[in-house]
C-alpha positions in Angstrom: -1.3 57.7 0.0 -2.0 61.0 -1.7 -3.8 62.3 -4.8 -4.1 65.8 -6.2 -6.7 66.6 -3.6 -5.4 65.4 -0.3 -2.8 63.3 1.6 -4.7 60.2 3.1 -1.8 59.0 5.1 -1.4 55.4 5.9 -4.4 53.6 4.4 -3.7 49.9 4.6 -1.5 47.0 5.7 -0.8 43.8 3.8 1.0 40.8 5.6 2.8 38.2 3.5 4.0 34.8 4.6 6.1 33.3 1.8 3.6 33.1 -1.1 0.4 33.7 0.9 -1.3 37.0 1.5 -2.2 36.3 5.1 -3.9 39.5 6.0 -4.9 42.6 4.0 -6.8 45.6 5.5 -7.5 48.9 3.8 -9.3 52.0 4.9 -12.7 52.6 3.4 -11.5 56.2 2.6 -9.7 54.9 -0.5 -11.8 51.9 -1.5 -12.9 52.1 -5.1 -9.8 54.1 -6.2 -8.2 50.9 -7.5 -5.6 51.1 -4.7 -6.7 47.7 -3.6 -5.6 46.0 -6.8 -2.4 48.1 -7.0 -1.4 46.9 -3.5 -2.1 43.2 -4.4 -0.1 43.5 -7.6 2.8 45.0 -5.7 2.6 42.2 -3.1 2.6 39.6 -5.9 5.7 41.2 -7.5 7.4 41.1 -4.1 6.6 37.4 -3.6 7.8 36.5 -7.0 11.0 38.5 -6.7 11.7 36.6 -3.4 10.5 33.1 -4.3 10.4 32.9 -8.1 7.3 32.5 -10.3 5.2 30.7 -7.7 1.5 30.7 -7.2 0.2 33.2 -4.7 -2.7 32.4 -2.4 -5.1 34.6 -0.3 -8.4 34.2 1.5 -11.3 36.4 2.6 -13.5 35.8 5.5 -17.1 36.7 4.7 -18.2 39.2 7.3 -20.9 41.8 7.4 -18.4 44.7 7.4 -16.3 43.6 4.4 -18.9 43.4 1.7 -17.3 46.3 -0.4 -14.0 44.5 -0.7 -14.8 40.8 -0.8 -14.0 40.6 -4.5 -10.6 42.4 -4.4 -8.7 39.2 -5.4 -11.1 38.5 -8.3 -10.6 42.1 -9.5 -6.8 41.6 -9.2 -6.9 38.5 -11.5 -7.0 35.7 -8.9 -9.4 32.8 -9.3 -11.6 31.5 -6.5 -10.5 28.0 -5.6 -13.0 27.0 -2.9 -15.3 28.3 -0.1 -15.5 26.7 3.3 -17.4 28.0 6.4 -17.6 31.5 5.0 -14.0 31.7 4.0 -13.2 32.2 0.3 -9.8 30.9 -0.9 -8.1 32.4 -4.0 -5.2 31.5 -6.2 -3.1 33.4 -8.7 -1.4 30.6 -10.6 2.3 30.5 -11.6 2.9 32.5 -14.7 -0.3 34.6 -14.4 0.2 38.3 -13.7 -2.2 40.2 -11.5 -4.3 43.0 -13.0 -2.5 46.3 -12.3 -3.5 49.9 -12.6 -1.9 52.4 -14.8 -2.9 55.6 -12.9 -1.2 54.7 -9.6 2.5 54.6 -8.9 4.6 53.7 -5.9 7.0 56.4 -4.7 
């Protein structure tokens, strides 16, 4: 990732399994720049291109170190479905588009 000030290099990894976001990690260097939501929107587009207009699921384990990013799926337009043993489960329903960002582009 880069902006007009610097090249941040590789800042995150997102792992998909069919229509589930299994793992998503991002460097704290870019948190708050809306890169998080952009990556989720790109992942949803990839899932739906491959599998049709399916619902997309994700989860977040509540840990002391991930407080700043726990709401990434809510900010991206998912809804929280349930919480169990510190794990929050999220769904983006069929036909619902994730919230994107207009100032970020993939190159």
